[in-house]
N, C-alpha and C positions, 0 to 999 in steps of 0.2 A: 563598550566592550565589557562583557562579563569577565572581569579579571579572575581567571581560573574558575569560571562558571559561577552561576548564582550561588551554588552550594558553598563556594569558597568565599564569596563576597560576604556571606553570613559571618564568617570568622572575624572579619574586619569591621563588623557592624555597619557596613556600607548599606545604603538604602536600596538594595536590590530587592529581592523578594522575600526573603524570609528571615526570620531570626531564629527559628526554632527547628529547622530541618534542612533538607537539601535546598529548598527554595520556596519556602512556604509562606502563604498569607494566612494570618491567624484571625479567627473571629473573636472579638471581644465579647466574652460571655456577659460582661456587665451591660452590654447593649440592651438586653432584655431582663437582666437579673439585678436591677439597680438597687433593690432594697437589701440585697444580700451583701455581706461584707465583701472583701476583696474579690475582684473578678476572677472567675475560674480560668486560669491561664492555660497556655499551651506551649509546647516547646518542641524539641528536636527529635532525636532518633534513638536506635536501640539495638538490642542483642540479636541473637540468631533466630532462624526460623525452625530450628530443630535442635535436639540435644547435641551438643558439640563436643567433639573430642578435644582434649586439651593439648595434645601433642600432634604435630604434623611435620614431616620432613621438609626442611627449607627448600630443597630442590623441587619437591612436589607442589608446595603451596605457591611457589614463584613461577610455576608452569601455566601459561595461558590455557592449556588444554584442560587443566584440573582446577584452576582457581577461577571461580565465577566473577570475581572482581576484575579480572583481566580480560573480560569478554564484553566489550562495550558496544558491540554491533547488534545486540539483541536486548530484549527485556531482561531485567535481573532474574537470575536463577536462585530465588530465595531459599529453596530447599537444600541447596548445596553450600550456602554461605556459612562460614565459621569465623569467629573472631580471630583465630590464629592466622587466618589468611590475609588480614589487613596489613600488617607490617611488611611482609615480603612483597605484597602487591604495591604498596606505597614506595618501597625502595626501588623496585624495578621501574615503576612509572616515573618517579622523580628523577632517577638517573638519566633516563632517555629524554625526559622533558628538558632537563638542564642542558644536555648536549645539543638538542635540536634548537633550543632557544638561543644559545650562544652563537650557533651558526646563522640563525636568522638575524640576530643583532648585527653581526659582522656584515652580512649582505645589505641590510638596510643602511648601515653607516656609510657604505660605499655609494648608495644610490638614494640617499634620503630626500634630495630635492626633486627626484623624478619618480618617487614611489607611487604606485597606484593602489586603489582600494583593495583590489584582489590580491595584492602582494602583502597586505597587512592583516586586516581583521579576519578574513576567511582562513588564512594560514594559521593565525593564532587560535581560532576556534577549533580547527582540526587538531592542532597540537595539544590543546588543553582538554579535549574531550575525554581521553582515557582517565585522567585524574578526576574530572568532574563526575564521571560515571561511578568510579569506585568510591570516592569520598561521599558522593550523594547517597549511595546505598548504605554506607556506614552511618551517615547522619540520619537517614530515614529510620533505620532499624534502632538507632539509639533513642528514638522517640516513641516507637510503637511496640518495641519488645526489648526493653532495657535489661542489661545484665551486668554483673561485676566484670565479667571477662571482656565484654565489648567496651565498657567504660575505660578499662585499663589500656586496651589497645588504642582506643580513640584518643585518650589523653597523651599517650606516648607519641602518636603521629601528628597531633595537631600543630605543635611548634614548627615542624618541617613544612607543613602545608602553608602556614602563615608566612614563613620565610620565602618560600617559592612564590607565593602570591605577591609579596612585596617586590620581588625581582621584576615581575611583569609590570606591576603598577608604577614602578619608579624607573622604567627603562627609557633612557634618553633617546636611543635610536628609534624605538617605537613611537615615542611622543613626537619627535621631529618628523618622522615619516607621515604620521597622521596630520600634522600641521601642514605638511607639503600637499597632502591629498586634499585637505580642506581649501588651501589656497588655490590649488589648480582648478577646483570647481568654480571658483569665482570668475575665472577668465575663459571658461568654455561652456558651450551649450551641451546639455545632457542628451545623449542618444537613447538613453534607457527610458523605459516606461516611467511616467511621473511618480507612481507610488514606489517603485523600486528605488528611484533616485532619492525620494524623501526618506526611505528607510536607511539608505547608506549615509545620507547627511546626518540624520539623527543618531545613527550608530557612532559615527566619527565624533560628533559634538559631545555625545554622552561619554564616550571613552576619554576624550581630552579633559572633560570636567572631572570625571572620576579619577583619572590619574593625577590631576592637580590636587584633588582632595586626599589622595593617598601619598602625597609628598614627592611627586616627580620633580618639583621645583627646588627641592632641597639639594644642596651641593653634595655630590658623591663623596662619601667618606667623611663628611663634616660631622662635628659633634651633634648638630641639629638632626641630621638624617639618622645617625646612630641612635639618638634618644627617641626619635619618632618610631623607629622600628622596634625598639625595646618596649615602647608603650603598646604597640600593636600586638606584640607577643603576649604581654602581660594581660592586656584587655581580653584577648581570646581565652586565656586561661581562667580569668575571673568570671567571664560570661558563662563558660561551661560549668564552673563550680557553682555559680548562682543557680543555674538551672537544675543541676543534680541535687543541690540542697533542698530546693522546693519539692522535688519529687520524693526525696527521702523523708522529709518532714511530713509530707502528705500521707505517705504509707505508714509512718510511725504512729499516727493517732488512731485510736479505736475506742469507742465508748459502748460497753455492753449494758443493755437495759434488760432487767428481769421482771419489772413490775408493769403489767399491762395497762394499769391506770395512767402511767406516765405517757403512754402513747394513744390514749383514748381519742378517737375521732380521726386519727391518721388514716390516710387512704390505704386500702387493701394492697395496692401495688407497692406502696412504700414499706408496709409491714413485711410483705413477701421478700422484698429486696434486702431489708435489714436482717431478716431471719436467715436468708441464704448467705449473707455476708458473715453471720456468726458461724454457720456451719463450715464455710470455707476457711475461716480463721482457725477453727478447731482442727480441721484437717491439716492445715499448714503447720500448726504447733505440735501435732502428734509426732512422736519419734518412731513409733512402731508402724510398719507397713500394714500389718493386719488391722491395726486400730484405724489407720487412715482409710482403709477399704470399708471397714464397718461404718465409719462416720459418713463416708460418701454414699453409702447405700441407704442410710437412715432417711426417713421421710421428714421433710421440713414442715413444721406447723407454724404458719405465719401468724395465726391468731394467738397461740400460746407462747411463742418465743422459745428461748431468749432471742434478742435482737442485737445487732451490732451496727452502730452508726459510724461511718467513716467520713473523711474529708474529700472523698471522691465526689465529683460534681453532682451526679444525680442524688447521691445519699445526702450530701450537705444541703442542697437546695430543698429537698423534701423535709429535712429536719427543721430548717429555719422557717418553712412555711406552714408546717402541719403538726409539729410536736407541741402539745399544750403545756408541757412542764417547762417553766421558765428556767429552772436550774440546768436542765439538760440542754436547752437552747443556748444558754450562756456558755456552758462548757464547750459545745460544738463551735460556737461563734469565736470564742477566744482561742480555741485550738486552731481554727482556720486563720485567724488574724495574726497569730504569733508564729506561724510556720517559718522555719529557717531563720529564726532570730536567736537572741540570747536565751530565750525561754526553752528552746529545743536543742541548742548546740551541744550541750554537755551529753545529753542522751544519745545524740547521733554520733558524737565523737567516740563514745564508749563502744560503739559497734564497729568502728574501723579496725581492720586487722593490720593495716600498714599506714604510717603517716610519713609523708614526704616533706623534707625540709623546704620551707619557703612556700609550700602549697597553701592555697586559701583554706580557711577553716570552714566549719559548718554553720557559722553565724554570718548571715548576709549583711549585717549592719556595717562591719568594717569593709566588706567587699564593695558595698555601695559607695562608701566614703572614698575608697581608693579609686573606684571607677570614675567618680565625678571629678576627682583631682586630675586623673590622667586625661579625661576628656577635655577639661579646661586647658591643660598644658598642651595637648596636641593641637587644639584649635589655635592657640597662641603661636605655635610653631608654623602654622599655615597662614598666619596673618589675620585671623578672625578675632573679634572681641570676645566671643564666647562660643560654646559648642552649639547652642541653638542657632546662631548665625551661620555656622558651618553646615549644620543639618539642612537649613532652609535653602542653602545655595543650590540644592538639587531637587527642590520641590516646587509646587505651584505657588504656594503662599510666598509673597515677596519678603515679608519680615514678620517678626513677633507681634508687632503692633496690629498688623492686619488680622492675625489669628485672634488677638485679644478683642479687636473690634467686632468680629463675627460672634465670638463667645459672649460678649456683653450684650449684643443685640438679642441673642437667644435667651440669655439670662434674664433680661428685662421682662420677658414674657413667662419664662419657666419658673422663676423663683416664687412669685406670688401663687402660682398654681401648685407648686410643691408644698408650700406652707399650708395651703388649704387642704391638700390631700392628707398630709400628716395629721392635721387637726381633726379631720373626719375619722381617721383610723384611731386616734387617741380617744375621741368621744365614744366610739364603739367599745373600746377596751374598758373605759370607765363604766359603761352601761352594762356590758355583758361579761366582763372578765372577773368579777368578784372583788373582794376586799383588797387583794394584793395590788390591784390596779387603781385603787382610790387615790385621790389627790393627796390625802394624808400619808399614804404609804409609798407613793410613787409620783415624784414631781413631774416627770415626763417619761414617755416610752424610751426604753434603752434600745441600742442598736439591735440586740437580739430579740426585741419585741416587735420591731417595725414590720419585718417581712410577714410575721405570723398574723398580725392584725390587719395589715393591708390586704392579705389574702382573704381574711374573713369579711372585710369590707367589700371586696370585689364580689364575693359569693352572695352577700346580702343585696348588693345593688343590682346584680344581673341574674340572680337566682340560677347560677351555673357554677358547678365545681369542676376543677381540672380533672378530677377522677372520673367524672361523667363523660369527659371528652376522650380520655385515653383509649377506651375500647375501639374508638373510630379511627385511631391513628396507629395502626400496626405498620411496621416498617415497610414491608413489601408493597402493600397498596399505596402507601405514601410515595414510594419510589415510582410506581406506575403512574400516579397522578402527576408527579413532577415531570416525568418524561413525556407524558401526554401534553403538558403545558408547552414544553419547548418544541414539540412536534407542531403544535397549533400556531405558535407565534413566530418561531424561528425556522420552521421547515426542516428539522433534523429528527432522525429516529434513533433512539437509544435501544440497543439490544443486549440482553444478558449474554455474556460470553465466558461463563465460569469454565475453567479447564483449559482455556487458551493461554493462560499465563500462570506462572507459579506465584503463590501467595505466602505471606509470612505467618498467617494464622488462619485456622479454619473459618473464622467469622468473615474473613475478607471476601468481597465479591469483585468480579471483573466485568466491565461493560465496554461495548464498542458503540461509536456514534457514526451514523451515516447521513449523508445529505439525501433528503427525500426525492428531490428532483432528479439528480444525476446517479444516485445509488453509490456515490463515492464513499469509501471508508475514510472518514475525516480524522477521527481521534479515538482514543481509548482511555479508560480510567479505572483505577482501583478504588474501592470504597471500604474503609475500615470503620464500621458504624458504632460499635459499642465500647463502653468504658471497660478497662482492665486494670484496676488499681495496682496490681502487683508489679506490672512492668511497662505500663503505657502512661505517658504524660497526659495531664488533663487539658481540657480546652478543645478547640476544633481548628483545623487548618487545611489549606490546600498547598500541595508541594509539586514541584516540577520533577517528573520522572524522566521524560524525554521531551525536549523542545523542538519545535519545527525549525528546520535549518536547511537551506539549499547547499551550504558548504559541506554539511555532514551527510547530505542525501536523506534527511529525515523528513518525510512528508506527513507522517501520522504522529502528532504529539500525544504524549501520555501523561496523565496527572495522577497524583495521590490525593484522595479526599479522605480526611480523617476527622471523625467525630467521637464524642464520648457520651453517646446516648444510653438510654436505659436498656440493659441487655434482657434477653428472654429470661423468664423465671419459671422453673419447672416446665410444665407443658404449655405455658402461655408464650406466645411470640413476643417480640419486642413491642411494647405498647408505649408510644412516645408521648411526652408532654407536648403542648403546643409550642413551647419555646424550643424544644428539640426539633420540631418540624421546621420552624423558622431557621434554626441553625443549619439544618441540612440544605434548605434552599439557599441560604447565604453562601455556604461553601461551594455548592454547585455553581453559583454565579461566578465565583472566582475561577472555577474549573472551566466554565464556558469561555471565558476570555482567553484562557490559555489554549483551549482546544479548538476553538472556531476561528482562530486567527488566519488571515490571508497573508500576513507578513512572512517573508521567507528568509530575511537576514536575521540569523539567530539572536543577535544581541538586542533586537527590538521586536522579536516575534512573541505574540501572546502577552504574557505579563511582563516580559523583559523590557526594560527601558521605559516603563510607565512610571511617571512621577508618583512618589509614595502616597501623597495626599489625594491621589485619584484612583488608587487601586481598589478602594472599597465601593466604587460606583456600581459595578455590575452585581456585586454580592448583596449590597443593601437594596438595590433595585429588585432583586429576585424575592426578597422577603415580602414585598408588597402583594405578591400574588397569593400569599397565604390567606388573604382576605377576599379574594376574588371568587365568586360563587361557582362559575364553571370549573375553575381549578380545584376548589375544595370538593366539589361534587365528584371530581375525578379520582379522589383518593380517600375521602372520609367515609369508610364503610365499616360497620361493626365486624370485628374479627371473627365472631362466632356465627352471626346470623346473615351477614352480608348486607344488612339493611343500611341505607344511606343515612348520613347525619340528618336528623330532623330539621326542617326549615326553621323552627323556633330556636333550636340550639345554635344554628348558624347565625341567626339574627343577633342573638345574645353575644356570640363570639365577636361579631363585627361591632356591636355596641361598646364592647369593652376594649376595643383596639387602642383608644387613646387614654384608657384608665392608667393613672400613675405616670403620665407622660412628663409631668413637671419634675418629679423626683428623678425619673430616668435621665432626663436631659441635664439636670443639675449635676448629677453624679458623673456623667460623661464629660461635662465641661470642667469639673474639678480635676479629673484625671488628666485631661489635655493641658490645662493651664498649670497644674502642679508640675507636670513633666517639663514644660517650657521654663517655668520659674527655676527649677533645679538646675537647668542647663543654661540659664542666662544670668539672672541677677544673684542667685545664691553663691556665696563664697564658701567652698568646702574647707577652707582654712580658717574661717571665722568662728565666732562663738555660737552662732545659730546652728542647730542640728537639722538633719533632714526631716525629723519629725516636727520640729518647730515650723518648718516650711509647710508641711502637710496641714498642721493646725491653722496656720495663717491663711492658706488658700481655702481651707474648708470654711473659715469664717466668712469668706466672700461668696463662695459658690454653693455651699450646703450649710448655712448657719443654723439650720434647724436640726442638724445631725453632726455635731462636732465629734472628733475622735475620742475614744475612751483612753484612759491612761496606758493600758496595755497595747494599744493599737500599734502594730508593726506591719501594716498593710504593704508598705514599700518593700519589705523583705520578700514578698511574693509577687511583686509587680514585674513579672518576667517580660512583658512586652517591651519595657524600656531599659531593662538591665540585662536581659539575655537575648536580645533580638533587635530587629530593625526599626522599632518604634521609638528609639531614644530621640527626644525633641521632635517627635512626630506622632504622638498619640492623638493629637488634635485631628489627625487625618480622618478619623471616623466621622466627626461632625462636618469637616470640610467636604468630604466626599458625599455625605448624606444630603447636603444641599443639592448636589448634582443628581443624586439617585432619585430623590423625591421629585425634582423637576422633570427628570427623564420619565418617570412613571406618569407624571402629569400629562405627557403627550398622549398616552393611552387613554387617560381620563377625558382628554379633550375630544377624542373621536367617539367616546362612549364605550365602556367596557362590555356592553351587550351588543356592540356592533362588530360582529365577527370579522367581516371583511376589512373594516377599518383597523381593528386590532392586529390583524394579520399583516396589513400593509405597514403599519408603524413598527411591528415586530421585525419585519424583514429589514427595515431601515436601521433599527437598533443593532441587528446582527451585522449589517454591512458597515456600520461605523464603530460603535463602542466595542463590539465583540470581535471585529475583524481586523481593525487597523493596528492593534497592539501598541507598542511604543514607537511605531514608525511615524506617527503624527502626534503632535503635542496634545495633551488632554483637553486643553481649552478649544483647540481647533476641532478635535473629534466631537466635542459636545456641540459646538456651533453647527457642524455638519449635520448632526442628528436633530437638534432642536431649532436651528435657524437663528439662534441668538445665544447670548451668554446665560449662565445659570442665575436663578433668582431664589432667595431663601423663602419666598412666600409659600411655595408648595410644602416645604419642610414644616413650617409653622402650622399650616392648615392640616397636614397629615397627623401632626402631634396634638391637634386640638388646642393650639396656642395662638392661633391667628387673632 
């Protein structure tokens, strides 16, 4: 049961689907940017889609005819959404929800031993839908178009949402009724279709487990229940503050460069991006409208500058990989590494116009410490030894040791490779970097050096620069190629449908998906492709806009796909880096599982009800196709000439696929095991600090790159402190074992065997993409592959076999 929908499960850090928006799955940017300091994270939602009036009559904003948040039977009307509408909408929805739920509890209490499935979960789903719809919009906008007005409204309403959520989670009548439903099934044969019955059983089992983890077993009104609910309220507040602090600190930093020598050799696209960022900064700071207009009309000279480097994903990555000036790289690296820590808190606090008593501050260190204490306490109230044990109770991995065993298996192969990779980059720096990189002046490469010299090493080894590839990766052709791939292997057609749905920003695109054989309109999705540092959170994620549900009469699921790719610069379209192409494929993979589902029971349809350490299977699977020649041929065309990517360049692109795989793997293993250590063996009341844990784990998983003294990476680790990946970040590697093995099925029939690929693709669609949470991930994989997953394909794909 999605206790108050996936959007609301987010608030409780329940491992539903998202931690950063209504129901999103986030892509770890560190998957492909492992040399860059902290992973570029992603989060939740944001402000309005148009300039908003600050005043609205209460009677008007509470009217379903005029308040778009009260119109759950259609797609969101983003152009009409205003922050002032949120509170009256929540008041109206919660008032009705409380009344309806009280009546339902009374009815269930009278017939708890004879309750049927249809009397419980479908009724709850319909009852909760208006709240999930309205709060989902607020959450989504809070991440893609953030504003002070919406933040205020969001924070004001969040406690009431959490309190309502806990009423559902801890309802004894609902729990007893579901137990009766489950018991009744044990003694009768199902007359339903097998898959329908499987969905119902999974939905009930998941709901019972979720309610147990949300404290339904605590005695009503007991000190334990009261304290449990206090922790949930505070945890939601802390997670929201953590996320806001990261966004604010990211926006705070900006480094203006005036000396062209400091950027010598940087790609033209990066120079143009930084020059445009400087112009936008001047426009923002200008107080006079005429001056703003004049600045906006001025032509940007990417070669002459000035330039402004920010901590926004594309800007940060380009700086770390291509700026030759070590001092600039260090400033940018330390700026990114210290976001939302004691290093930025004072400056952020000085910008606050109002400080609420007891509210979390702008330093995420005390927020993290408090969150870890609360998580330890809440797991104890539920009878677990630690929070990691509690988290794994709803995942595929049976225990922490199983995750450690897999991590150590990969580490055994990855660590020697990583050390060899860094040694090669160091040797190149010594040889080509000049006196400042000599052994007498620099004992070893610093963290702000590694990405730069690894990139130079890659260019030398493969005679291929990222800048040479970018002209072949314009967004629109990449989309066409990606859509051509799913047409080819899954038998679905994606059609552009701009204008059929309202959007929150002019950059946003809208698409529809049709089954090629039947012509059925199966799903739709929004795509928000570009970074917008002023009001959009970093990273990339997929979120649930509308889920498939027989109870709600929704046959066409809708997804939000959000990326932070390189935006158009001047007259040039968006020219993507190859990592950005992979990220787009990754998020589309998440979207396909949500959109192509055959499951119709809302709680297990699409991404709902899928164990957290399996949700990355379809996303990471899709990344593999970025190295498939027919797929690349479908999108890699020069944006000016239309010429396809030369065969020689494609070969080099494929040759470098496993370049740096050792360091990439070790970094991901560090994140996963550090997360589990913080939530299992670490004592937040002890003498050891969270940064001591980071250093201790780094000594095991990345001993070649220990944290510098200023390292505050954890202060920006939104995955585990502002989302659903707490004690679950290992899921990326766990699921990568399955995704690599799944792609191996296509390799087995031969990627040049079109008929074979099509046949395996249809089977992947019918299993992994169709069954949703209605069947356990291990069973789904066995249905597709005919056996359990093996790590051999992962090691082979990473060049570590």
